[in-house]
C-alpha positions in Angstrom: 0.8 12.1 -10.6 -0.3 9.1 -8.5 1.6 7.8 -5.5 1.8 4.4 -7.2 3.6 6.0 -10.1 6.3 7.5 -7.8 6.7 4.3 -5.9 7.1 2.4 -9.1 9.7 4.8 -10.3 11.6 4.4 -7.1 11.4 0.6 -7.3 12.6 0.7 -10.9 15.7 2.5 -9.7 16.7 -0.7 -7.9 16.7 -2.5 -11.3 19.5 -0.3 -12.7 22.8 -2.3 -13.0 24.5 0.0 -10.5 21.8 -0.8 -7.9 20.8 -4.3 -8.8 22.7 -5.8 -5.8 20.8 -3.6 -3.3 17.6 -4.6 -1.5 14.6 -2.4 -1.7 13.6 -0.9 1.7 9.8 -0.4 1.5 9.8 2.0 4.5 12.5 4.1 2.9 10.7 4.1 -0.5 7.5 5.2 1.2 9.2 8.0 3.0 10.9 9.2 -0.3 7.6 9.0 -2.1 6.0 11.3 0.5 8.9 13.7 0.2 8.5 13.8 -3.6 4.7 14.3 -3.3 5.2 17.2 -0.8 7.8 18.8 -3.1 5.5 18.5 -6.1 2.6 20.1 -4.1 4.8 23.1 -3.1 6.0 23.6 -6.7 2.4 23.5 -7.9 1.3 26.0 -5.3 4.1 28.4 -6.3 3.0 28.0 -10.0 -0.6 28.7 -9.2 0.3 31.8 -7.1 2.5 33.1 -9.9 -0.3 32.6 -12.4 -2.7 34.5 -10.2 -0.2 37.3 -9.7 0.4 37.5 -13.5 -3.3 37.6 -14.2 -3.9 40.3 -11.6 -1.1 42.4 -13.1 -2.5 42.0 -16.6 -6.0 43.0 -15.4 -4.6 46.0 -13.6 -2.6 47.1 -16.7 -5.7 46.7 -18.9 -7.7 48.8 -16.4 -4.7 51.3 -16.2 -4.8 50.8 -12.4 -1.1 50.5 -11.7 -0.7 53.3 -9.1 -0.3 51.7 -5.7 -0.5 47.9 -4.9 -4.0 47.0 -3.7 -4.6 44.6 -0.8 -5.2 41.7 -3.2 -1.8 42.4 -5.0 -0.1 42.7 -1.6 -1.7 39.4 -0.4 -0.6 37.6 -3.6 3.0 38.9 -3.2 3.1 37.8 0.5 1.6 34.4 -0.5 4.3 34.0 -3.2 7.0 35.0 -0.8 5.7 32.5 1.8 5.7 29.7 -0.7 9.2 30.5 -1.9 10.4 30.6 1.7 8.8 27.3 2.3 10.8 25.9 -0.6 14.1 27.0 0.9 13.2 26.2 4.5 
């Protein structure tokens, strides 16, 4: 998603009848856009980490190597936990 798409969506919100009397604050729109971009990046990072973890588990199960978590598995779990904590923090 492009920054211009988000800024356009925010600006269109001012066209709604409920908001039509309000004046667009470009600095506020820019700040909100950056927050949305950061949120989307965090969500995408969590999804990629979850996909890597899923793929690792599937490979391990196919290799019947599901005894103790390996360093790679542990690192993926820690990365996922860090991403989730970043979401809530």
